[in-house]
BAFI-822703 format. One line per field, with one value per residue (C-alpha): residue in one letter; y, z, x. Coordinates in steps of 0.2 Angstrom, whole numbers, plus 2048, in hexadecimal, padded with zeros to 3 digits. Example, Ala and Ser with C-alpha at 12.3 -4.5 7.8 and 13.67 -1.06 7.14 Angstrom:
BEGIN
residuo <- c(A  S);
y <- c(7EA  7FB);
z <- c(827  824);
x <- c(83E  844);
***
This chain:
BEGIN
residuo <- c(M  A  N  L  M  F  H  Q  E  V  E  V  W  Y  V  L  P  A  L  K  R  A  I  A  I  K  M  K  D  L  G  L  K  Q  N  E  I  A  K  R  L  N  L  A  K  S  S  V  S  Q  Y  L  K  N  K  R  A  S  K  V  K  F  N  S  D  F  E  K  E  I  T  K  S  A  S  N  I  I  K  K  D  N  F  M  Q  E  I  E  N  L  C  R  K  F  K  K  T  G  C  L  C  E  L  H  K  K  Y  C  Q  M  P  A  G  C  S  E  C  T);
y <- c(4B1  4C2  4C7  4BD  4BC  4C3  4D1  4C3  4B8  4C5  4C3  4B0  4AE  4BD  4C5  4B7  4AE  4BB  4C0  4AC  4AE  4BD  4B7  4A5  4AE  4B9  4AC  4A4  4B3  4B4  4A1  495  486  482  473  481  48F  481  47E  48E  494  484  481  470  471  470  480  488  481  48B  49B  499  497  4A6  49B  49E  4AD  4BA  4C6  4D2  4DD  4E6  4F7  4F8  4FF  4F1  4E5  4EB  4E7  4D6  4D4  4D9  4CC  4BE  4C1  4C3  4B1  4AA  4B1  4AE  4A0  4AD  4AA  4AD  4BD  4C3  4C0  4C9  4D7  4D7  4D7  4E4  4F1  4EA  4F1  502  505  503  4F6  4EC  4F5  4F6  4E3  4E5  4F0  4E3  4D3  4D5  4E2  4EC  4EC  4F9  506  4FC  506  4F8  503  512);
z <- c(28D  286  28A  299  29E  2B1  2B8  2C5  2BB  2B7  2CB  2C9  2BB  2BC  2CE  2D8  2CF  2CF  2E1  2E5  2DA  2E0  2F4  2ED  2E7  2F6  302  2F9  2FA  30D  30D  30E  303  2F5  300  30F  301  2F9  30C  311  300  2FF  2EF  2E5  2E6  2D2  2D3  2DF  2D3  2C4  2CD  2D1  2C0  2BA  2AE  2B5  2BB  2B1  2AC  2B9  2BF  2CE  2D1  2DE  2EC  2E9  2E8  2FB  300  2F9  302  314  310  30C  31E  327  31F  326  336  338  32C  326  315  30F  31B  311  2FF  306  30B  2F9  2F0  2FA  2F6  2E6  2E1  2E9  2DE  2CD  2C6  2C7  2BB  2AE  2AD  2AA  29D  296  296  29A  297  2A6  2AF  2AD  2BA  2C1  2D2  2D5  2D6  2DD);
x <- c(D3C  D38  D26  D23  D0F  D0F  D1A  D1E  D27  D37  D39  D3A  D43  D4F  D52  D4F  D5C  D67  D66  D6A  D79  D80  D7D  D86  D95  D97  D95  DA3  DAD  DAC  DB2  DA2  DA5  D99  D8D  D8D  D85  D79  D73  D71  D68  D5D  D64  D6C  D7E  D7D  D72  D81  D8E  D87  D84  D97  D9D  D91  D87  D75  D6D  D77  D6A  D67  D77  D77  D81  D8D  D82  D77  D85  D8A  D78  D7B  D8C  D83  D74  D83  D8A  D7A  D74  D85  D82  D71  D6A  D5C  D5E  D4B  D49  D5B  D51  D42  D4C  D58  D47  D3F  D4E  D52  D3F  D45  D51  D46  D51  D42  D38  D45  D44  D34  D33  D3F  D39  D27  D17  D15  D04  CF9  CFC  D0A  D10  D1E  D2D  D25);
***
């Protein structure tokens, strides 16, 4: 998948699945069953199964500070059932870390004058 055509593809193919995977794992750690995780994350049960087995979305690694944000988001999703809002918040925070720019450099051509992470 190297040299993706559009920089948005990095977020769709790498970041969003990695966030969903990390949230699913945290929700399991917090005691939710696979069916409930799938329902709350609006995913197929088979997708959650693959996330929990660490067989999908493993290209993006999060640092320990960001892991804390993911844990907080997983708890919020369990309490408030607000998955889309939490994903939006995590994506915004991920961009601010500069990690998104690193992924762009690795997997696609950066757009001219990109200020995505500034």
